[in-house]
N, C-alpha and C positions, 0 to 999 in steps of 0.2 A: 504494500500500500504506500503510495506517495504521500508524504507529509505536506499538507497545505493548510490545515486548520489546527490550531493548538488550543488546548484548554489547560489552565493553570489553577489548581485548587489551593487557595490560600494566597492572598495578595499583600502580605506584609513586606518586610524589607527585601527578602529574597524573592518571593513570588512576584511582587510588583516589578522588581528588576528584570525578572524573566519575561514578564508580559511586555515591558518596555522594549527589551532587546529583540524579542521575536517580532513585534510589530515593526520596529525600525528596519529589520532585514526582510520584510515582505510577507510575513505570515499573518493570516487572519487569526486573531487571538482573543479568546474570551477568558476573563478572570472570574473566579467564583469565590464569593465571600459569604460570611454567615449572617450578616445583617446589612440593612440599607446604609447605616452610618459607616460601617467598615467599608462597604463598597464605594461610597462617596469619597471617603478619605483616600482609598486606594487610587481611585480615578484621578484625584487631584495630585497625588504624589507622582503618579506615572506621567501625567501631562507636564508637570513641572520638570521632571527628569528629561523628557524629550525636548522641552523648550531650552533647558540648560545645554543639551547636546547641540541644538541649533545655534545657541549663543556662542558656543566654542568653535563654531564653523565646521562641525563634523557632519552635519546635514544642512541642506538649504531649506527655505521656507516651503517649497513644494513638497519636499520629502517629509518635512514635519507634518504638513497637512495630511498627506497620504498615510503616514504612520498612525496619526490620531484616528483616522477613519477606520483603520483595521482593528481597533480596540473596542471591546465592550466588556463591562463589568456587571455581573448579575449576582443575585442571591439564589437563582434557580439552579440547583445542582444537576438537574437533568440536562443542562447545556453540554455536559461532557459527552453525551451520547453522539453528538455530531462531529466530534473531534477525531482527527487521525492520530494524534498523540496527546495524551493527558499526562501532565506533570504534577505530582503531589508535592506541595510545598508548604504544608502546615507545620505547626510547632513540633520540635524534636521530642515528641512523646510517643513511645512505641505503641500504646494502645490506640491513641488517636490516629496515628498513621495507618495502623492495621485496619481500623474501621473505615477510613477514607478509601483505602485501596480496595477493600471489599465492595464498597458502594460503587466505585469506579468500575470494577470488574463486572458488576451486575448490569451496567448500563452501556458500556462501549461495545462496538462491533467486534466480531471474532478476530479480525485482522488488525485492529488498532494497537498502537504501541502504548505501553504503560511505563512510566518512569517515576522514581522517587528522588527528591532532592535531599534525602537524608545525608547528614554529615558524619554521624558516628554509629548509628544503629546498624547492626549487621543486616545486609540486604536480604539474606535468606529468611530471616525472621519475618520481614515484611512481605516478601514474595509468597511465602507459605500461607499467608492470610487470604490469598486469591485462589481461584480454581485454575489459574494458568501461570504458575510460578516461572515457567520457562520464558514467559513473555515480559517479565518485569525486569527492568534495567535500572541500575542506580545512575543518577545524573546529577552530580554534585557540583553546583556552581559556587563561585567564591564571591565574597562581598567587597565592593559593590559590583553587582552583576554586569551593569552596562560597560564598565571599564576594565574589569579583570578578565584576562584572556583564558585562564585555566578552567577546564571542566574535567572532573574525574568521571569517567564512564566505568561503572562497577558491574562486574558479572559474578554470578554464583556458579557452582559446578553444573547447574542445570539450565543456565541462561542460554537461549538460542543464539548462536553465533551470528546469524543473519540480523537479528534484532540489535545486537551490539554494533554491527557494522552500520546499520541505518542510523543509529543514534550518534555514532562518530561523525558520519557525514552531515547530520543535522547540526551538530555542534560547530562544524567547520562552516556551515551555511550562516551561522550566527556570528562569524568572525572570531570564533574561539579556537583554542589549541587543545584538543582533547587528549587525555592520557587514559589508557585502559588499565584498570586496577582490579585485582582479585578481591574477593569479599572478606575483609578483615575489619574489625571495629576501628573506626577512625580512618580507614583506607590509607592513603599516604600523607596527605596534607595535615589532617588533624592528629594522626598518629605521632607526628613530629612536633606540631605547633602547640598542642595542648600542654604537654609537659613543660615546654619553654615558658608559656604564659603563667602557669601556676607556680613554677619555680621562681619567676620574677616576683610574684605576689608574696611568696614565702620569704624571699630575700628581704623585701620591704618590711614584712611583719617582724623579722628577726633584727631589724635595724642595721642591715648591711650598708644601706644608703637610702637617700630619699628617692621618690619616684622619678623626678626629673633627671637625677644623676644616672639611674639605671637606664632610663630611656636614652640618655645621651651616649652612654657606653655602646649601646647597640647601634645607634645611628652613626656615631663617629668612628667607632672601632670596627664595625662590621658592615658599614655602608648600607644599612637597612633604611628604607624611607621613613619608618617610624619605630619607636620602641614598643615594648610589650604592654605598657599601660595605655598608651595612645591607641595601640592596635586593639586591645581588649575593649576600650570604649567604643571604637568603631564597629567592632563585631557585635557588641551588646553583652553586658556582663551576665545577663540571664542566659544568653546562648553559650557563653564560655562556661558558665556553671553547669548547664545541662549537658554540654559535650563532655566535660570532665567527669560528671557523675555517671553518665552512660558508659564511658570507657572504664571507669573504676569498677562499675558493676560487672562488666564483661571480663576484665583482666584481673581484678582484685589486686592491682598493683598500686601501692601507696603513691606513686608518682602522679597518678591521675585523680587522687582524692581532692575535691574542692577545698581550698584553704578557708579558714574561718572568716577572714576579712572579706573574701569574695561572697560568702554566704550572707554576711551582714549587709553588705551593700545591696545585694539583690533583695533582701527582706525590706530594706529601706526604700526600695523603688529607684535606687540610683543605678540605672542600667546603661549609662554611657551617653553618647551623643544624642540618641533618640529621645532621652528624657531631660537633656540639658545638664545632667550631673552623673558622673561615674567616678573614676579615679580623678579626673579633672572636671572643672566646671566650664560649661559652654554657654555662650550668649545665644538667645533665641534669634 
């Protein structure tokens, strides 16, 4: 089946970025949210993102207009039925993702492609929730989706090789650089980055240095564009916490256990850039 129409279930930071990117590169895209308020907010974020892309000269006004016309945001879950590819992009909660994938499985055509944007949950756990586990492919974008080139394309031992190939080609059609990864918790990116982030938080907790100094060491000493605290704020502290907790649950390795300070900030609602306060404070 040729991919022409995309459905994205969950239009938060990641899902909204996927909608924006797919529409920009010529795909009819429907985003599905749980409420009218969430749908309206997603529509506004996606439109603002596309306008920012035009302001940077990446697309012209005609391309902006065409991309906006390709997007619809709805609360009607049955809209997935018309899609050639459905990407699940809800919160990193295993039971929620399994339910969403079961619901997608019940509605889409037999030849449709199903993908999960899971970042740490083993894909086989999610695929097994459907009646066609061989058809479910992991499709892990990185934040911010419109500008980050990497997509991890994850396969389980039963994933159909043709489906993996189709998703690799689709990633390339979005201007991305796909990497095929076997199904292990955290895949490649988060397997490596989560211990780095939580180790930085623990170093700060122990009084090794202040946050700014730790960030400066990584930026100036290793030529990273940002340090671990700024990166955690960009990702979202709730997401960093949930990724670490999920990987700790799977591996039982103390390296992945969420630090106390991270837990406290999440409980305070200090989630990073998206709330205006995380490890750093951001102006609105």
